[in-house]
C-alpha positions as a Markdown table, in Angstrom:
| # | Residue | x | y | z |
|---|---|---|---|---|
| 1 | Met | 0.0 | 0.1 | 0.2 |
| 2 | Ala | 1.4 | 3.1 | -0.8 |
| 3 | Lys | 2.0 | 5.7 | 1.9 |
| 4 | Thr | 0.0 | 9.0 | 2.0 |
| 5 | Ser | 2.5 | 12.2 | 2.6 |
| 6 | Glu | 1.1 | 14.1 | 5.5 |
| 7 | Lys | 1.9 | 18.1 | 5.5 |
| 8 | Arg | 2.8 | 19.5 | 8.7 |
| 9 | Val | 1.2 | 22.9 | 9.5 |
| 10 | Pro | 3.9 | 25.1 | 10.7 |
| 11 | Thr | 2.6 | 26.7 | 14.2 |
| 12 | Pro | 2.4 | 30.4 | 14.6 |
| 13 | Ser | 5.6 | 32.0 | 16.3 |
| 14 | Arg | 4.8 | 34.0 | 19.6 |
| 15 | Pro | 6.7 | 36.7 | 21.3 |
| 16 | Pro | 8.5 | 36.0 | 24.4 |
| 17 | Ala | 7.0 | 37.0 | 27.7 |
| 18 | Ser | 8.1 | 40.3 | 29.0 |
| 19 | Arg | 10.5 | 40.0 | 32.1 |
| 20 | Arg | 9.4 | 42.0 | 35.1 |
| 21 | Ser | 12.0 | 43.7 | 37.1 |
| 22 | Val | 12.3 | 42.2 | 40.8 |
| 23 | Pro | 13.1 | 45.1 | 43.4 |
| 24 | Pro | 15.6 | 44.3 | 45.5 |
| 25 | Pro | 15.0 | 42.9 | 49.2 |
| 26 | Ala | 14.9 | 45.6 | 52.0 |
| 27 | Pro | 18.0 | 45.5 | 54.3 |
| 28 | Thr | 17.1 | 44.3 | 57.3 |
| 29 | Arg | 18.3 | 45.7 | 60.8 |
| 30 | Ser | 21.5 | 43.3 | 61.3 |
| 31 | Ser | 22.7 | 44.6 | 57.7 |
| 32 | Val | 22.6 | 48.3 | 58.3 |
| 33 | Arg | 25.1 | 49.7 | 59.9 |
| 34 | Pro | 26.0 | 53.2 | 61.4 |
| 35 | Pro | 28.4 | 55.6 | 60.0 |
| 36 | Ala | 31.4 | 55.8 | 61.5 |
| 37 | Pro | 32.1 | 59.0 | 63.4 |
| 38 | Ala | 35.2 | 61.3 | 61.6 |
| 39 | Ala | 38.5 | 60.8 | 63.4 |
| 40 | Ala | 38.4 | 64.8 | 64.4 |
| 41 | Ala | 35.2 | 64.4 | 66.5 |
| 42 | Asn | 37.4 | 62.2 | 68.7 |
| 43 | Pro | 41.1 | 63.4 | 69.0 |
| 44 | Arg | 42.4 | 60.9 | 71.1 |
| 45 | Arg | 41.3 | 57.9 | 68.7 |
| 46 | Arg | 44.0 | 56.9 | 66.8 |
| 47 | Ala | 43.7 | 56.7 | 62.7 |
| 48 | Arg | 43.6 | 53.0 | 61.3 |
| 49 | Gly | 47.0 | 51.4 | 60.8 |
| 50 | Thr | 49.1 | 53.9 | 63.4 |
| 51 | Ala | 50.9 | 53.2 | 66.1 |
| 52 | Pro | 49.3 | 53.6 | 69.6 |
| 53 | Trp | 52.1 | 55.8 | 70.6 |
| 54 | Ala | 51.9 | 58.2 | 67.4 |
| 55 | Ala | 48.8 | 60.3 | 69.2 |
| 56 | Arg | 50.8 | 60.8 | 72.0 |
| 57 | His | 54.3 | 62.0 | 70.2 |
| 58 | Ala | 52.4 | 64.2 | 68.5 |
| 59 | Ala | 50.7 | 65.9 | 71.1 |
| 60 | Lys | 53.9 | 66.2 | 73.1 |
| 61 | His | 55.6 | 67.8 | 69.9 |
| 62 | Ala | 52.9 | 70.2 | 69.6 |
| 63 | Ala | 53.5 | 71.4 | 73.5 |
| 64 | Glu | 57.2 | 71.3 | 72.9 |
| 65 | Ala | 56.7 | 73.9 | 69.7 |
| 66 | Ala | 54.1 | 76.1 | 71.6 |
| 67 | Ala | 56.6 | 76.4 | 74.5 |
| 68 | Arg | 59.0 | 77.4 | 72.1 |
| 69 | Asn | 57.4 | 80.1 | 70.5 |
| 70 | Gln | 56.7 | 81.9 | 73.8 |
| 71 | Glu | 60.4 | 82.3 | 74.5 |
| 72 | Pro | 62.3 | 85.0 | 72.8 |
| 73 | Pro | 63.8 | 84.6 | 69.6 |
| 74 | Arg | 67.8 | 84.0 | 69.7 |
| 75 | Pro | 69.6 | 87.0 | 67.9 |
| 76 | Gly | 70.1 | 85.4 | 64.4 |
| 77 | Ser | 68.0 | 82.7 | 64.6 |
| 78 | Ala | 65.7 | 82.2 | 61.6 |
| 79 | Arg | 62.5 | 82.9 | 63.9 |
| 80 | Ala | 64.0 | 86.1 | 64.9 |
| 81 | Thr | 64.2 | 87.0 | 61.2 |
| 82 | Leu | 60.7 | 86.0 | 60.4 |
| 83 | Arg | 59.3 | 88.1 | 63.6 |
| 84 | Glu | 60.8 | 90.7 | 63.0 |
| 85 | Pro | 61.3 | 91.9 | 59.3 |
| 86 | Asp | 62.4 | 95.5 | 59.7 |
| 87 | Gln | 65.7 | 94.1 | 61.0 |
| 88 | Ala | 66.5 | 91.9 | 58.6 |
| 89 | Glu | 68.5 | 94.3 | 56.4 |
| 90 | Ser | 70.5 | 95.2 | 59.8 |
| 91 | Leu | 71.5 | 91.4 | 60.3 |
| 92 | Lys | 72.3 | 90.7 | 57.0 |
| 93 | Ala | 74.9 | 93.4 | 57.0 |
| 94 | Arg | 76.4 | 92.0 | 60.0 |
| 95 | Ile | 76.6 | 88.5 | 58.7 |
| 96 | Thr | 78.2 | 89.4 | 55.9 |
| 97 | Glu | 80.5 | 91.8 | 57.9 |
| 98 | Leu | 81.2 | 88.8 | 60.2 |
| 99 | His | 82.1 | 86.3 | 57.1 |
| 100 | Glu | 84.6 | 89.0 | 55.6 |
| 101 | Gln | 86.4 | 89.4 | 59.0 |
| 102 | Leu | 86.5 | 85.4 | 58.9 |
| 103 | Gly | 87.8 | 85.3 | 55.6 |
| 104 | Gln | 90.9 | 87.6 | 56.3 |
| 105 | Leu | 91.5 | 85.5 | 59.9 |
| 106 | Arg | 91.8 | 82.4 | 57.5 |
| 107 | Ala | 93.8 | 84.2 | 55.2 |
| 108 | Leu | 96.1 | 85.1 | 58.3 |
| 109 | Lys | 96.3 | 82.0 | 59.9 |
| 110 | Lys | 99.8 | 80.8 | 58.5 |
| 111 | Thr | 101.3 | 84.3 | 59.4 |
| 112 | Val | 99.7 | 84.6 | 62.9 |
| 113 | Pro | 103.4 | 84.9 | 64.4 |
| 114 | Thr | 104.6 | 88.1 | 62.5 |
| 115 | Arg | 101.2 | 89.4 | 61.7 |
| 116 | Phe | 99.4 | 89.2 | 65.1 |
| 117 | Leu | 98.5 | 93.0 | 65.3 |
| 118 | Glu | 96.1 | 92.3 | 62.3 |
| 119 | Val | 95.0 | 89.4 | 63.6 |
| 120 | Gly | 94.3 | 91.2 | 67.2 |
| 121 | Asn | 92.7 | 94.0 | 65.5 |
| 122 | Leu | 90.2 | 91.6 | 63.5 |
| 123 | Leu | 89.6 | 90.0 | 66.8 |
| 124 | Arg | 88.7 | 93.0 | 68.7 |
| 125 | His | 86.3 | 94.1 | 66.1 |
| 126 | Ile | 84.3 | 91.0 | 66.1 |
| 127 | Arg | 84.1 | 90.9 | 70.0 |
| 128 | Asp | 83.7 | 95.0 | 70.6 |
| 129 | Ala | 81.1 | 95.2 | 67.6 |
| 130 | Arg | 79.3 | 91.9 | 68.9 |
| 131 | Leu | 79.2 | 90.3 | 65.1 |
| 132 | Phe | 79.2 | 86.9 | 67.1 |
| 133 | Glu | 75.5 | 87.6 | 67.8 |
| 134 | Ala | 74.5 | 87.6 | 64.4 |
| 135 | Lys | 75.3 | 84.0 | 64.3 |
| 136 | Gly | 73.1 | 83.2 | 67.6 |
| 137 | Tyr | 76.3 | 83.0 | 69.9 |
| 138 | Ala | 75.9 | 84.7 | 73.6 |
| 139 | Ser | 79.2 | 85.1 | 74.2 |
| 140 | Phe | 82.9 | 86.1 | 72.3 |
| 141 | Glu | 84.3 | 82.7 | 74.1 |
| 142 | Ala | 81.4 | 80.5 | 72.9 |
| 143 | Phe | 81.9 | 82.0 | 69.1 |
| 144 | Val | 85.6 | 81.3 | 69.3 |
| 145 | Glu | 85.3 | 78.1 | 70.3 |
| 146 | Arg | 83.1 | 77.0 | 68.1 |
| 147 | Glu | 83.9 | 79.2 | 64.8 |
| 148 | Leu | 88.0 | 79.9 | 64.9 |
| 149 | Asp | 91.3 | 77.7 | 64.5 |
| 150 | Leu | 93.7 | 79.9 | 65.1 |
| 151 | Gly | 95.6 | 77.5 | 67.8 |
| 152 | Gly | 93.2 | 77.1 | 70.7 |
| 153 | Lys | 90.8 | 79.7 | 72.4 |
| 154 | Thr | 93.3 | 80.8 | 74.9 |
| 155 | Leu | 95.5 | 82.1 | 72.0 |
| 156 | Val | 92.6 | 83.7 | 70.7 |
| 157 | Leu | 91.1 | 85.5 | 73.6 |
| 158 | Arg | 94.8 | 86.9 | 74.2 |
| 159 | Leu | 95.5 | 88.0 | 70.7 |
| 160 | Ala | 92.2 | 89.9 | 70.9 |
| 161 | Arg | 93.7 | 91.7 | 74.1 |
| 162 | Ile | 96.8 | 92.6 | 72.7 |
| 163 | Pro | 95.8 | 96.0 | 70.7 |
| 164 | Glu | 94.0 | 97.1 | 73.7 |
| 165 | Ile | 96.9 | 96.9 | 76.1 |
| 166 | Phe | 99.8 | 97.7 | 74.2 |
| 167 | Arg | 100.7 | 100.3 | 71.8 |
| 168 | Glu | 101.5 | 99.4 | 68.3 |
| 169 | Asp | 104.9 | 100.2 | 68.0 |
| 170 | Ala | 105.7 | 98.9 | 71.5 |
| 171 | Ala | 104.0 | 95.9 | 70.1 |
| 172 | Lys | 106.3 | 95.2 | 67.4 |
| 173 | Glu | 109.4 | 95.7 | 69.4 |
| 174 | Leu | 108.4 | 93.1 | 72.0 |
| 175 | Gly | 107.2 | 90.2 | 70.2 |
| 176 | Leu | 104.2 | 88.1 | 69.9 |
| 177 | Asp | 105.5 | 85.6 | 72.8 |
| 178 | Ala | 106.6 | 88.4 | 75.3 |
| 179 | Leu | 103.4 | 90.0 | 74.4 |
| 180 | Leu | 101.3 | 86.6 | 75.5 |
| 181 | Ala | 103.5 | 86.2 | 78.5 |
| 182 | Ala | 102.5 | 89.6 | 79.6 |
| 183 | Val | 98.8 | 89.3 | 79.0 |
| 184 | Glu | 99.0 | 85.9 | 80.8 |
| 185 | Ile | 100.5 | 87.5 | 84.1 |
| 186 | Leu | 97.8 | 90.4 | 83.8 |
| 187 | Glu | 95.4 | 87.7 | 83.7 |
| 188 | Gln | 96.6 | 85.7 | 86.3 |
| 189 | Ala | 96.7 | 88.9 | 88.6 |
| 190 | Ala | 93.1 | 89.9 | 87.8 |
| 191 | Gln | 92.3 | 86.7 | 89.1 |
| 192 | Arg | 94.0 | 86.9 | 92.5 |
| 193 | Pro | 91.6 | 87.7 | 95.3 |
| 194 | Pro | 92.6 | 91.5 | 96.8 |
| 195 | Ala | 95.0 | 91.8 | 99.3 |
| 196 | Leu | 93.8 | 91.4 | 103.0 |
| 197 | Arg | 94.3 | 95.1 | 104.4 |
| 198 | Pro | 95.3 | 95.0 | 108.3 |
| 199 | Pro | 92.3 | 96.6 | 110.1 |
| 200 | Ala | 92.6 | 99.9 | 111.7 |
| 201 | Leu | 93.2 | 101.0 | 114.7 |
| 202 | Ser | 90.9 | 102.5 | 116.9 |
| 203 | Arg | 91.5 | 105.9 | 118.3 |
| 204 | Arg | 90.9 | 106.3 | 122.1 |
C-alpha cells in the first residue's frame, strides 16, 4: 500500500513574555550599620594603621613647639628674622661683615706670629661690635670655640687683648711671645683675690 504524505502545519511564533524587574530585598536591621564617626570628633582615637604612641608623640611635639614660640627668639635665628622683618637688613649686613672678618682671619692663619697685630685687631672688632651675635652666639668665647681655628681658644682670646693693652710700636718691638706672656700675667693678677688690709687701729 502506498503511504500518503502528511503535511505539517507550521505553528505560529509567539513573542517571549516580557520580564518583570524584581525590586531588591529591603535591608534588615542586622545588615544596616551606622556611619563611623569622624576622626576629628574624637582626637584621642588614633587613625587606623598607626602605632598607639603616634598620637602621644605628636601631642608632645606640639606642646614643645608652643613653648618654644612663647620664648624670645635668639639673635640671628630664623625665627627672629621672621618675627622682626624690619631688622632683616641689619642682620644681613652684620652677617656679611662677620663673614668678611672670618675670611681675613683664615687668610692670616699661617702668618699669625708675624702679623699678630692684624689678627688681634680683627678679633677685637668682632668682639667689641658683637658680630658673633649675628650667628646666634651669646658670648665671644663660645664663638671662638666653635668658629675659629687659630691655635686654641686661649691664644685667640689673648690675641684680641693685645691691641687694647699695648701700643702698636711697643707691640712690634716686644714680639708675640713676650706679649702673650704679659697678657697671661695680667690675667693671673686679675684672678687673684684682693690683698687683705690690716684692720685699722681704733683711736681712743
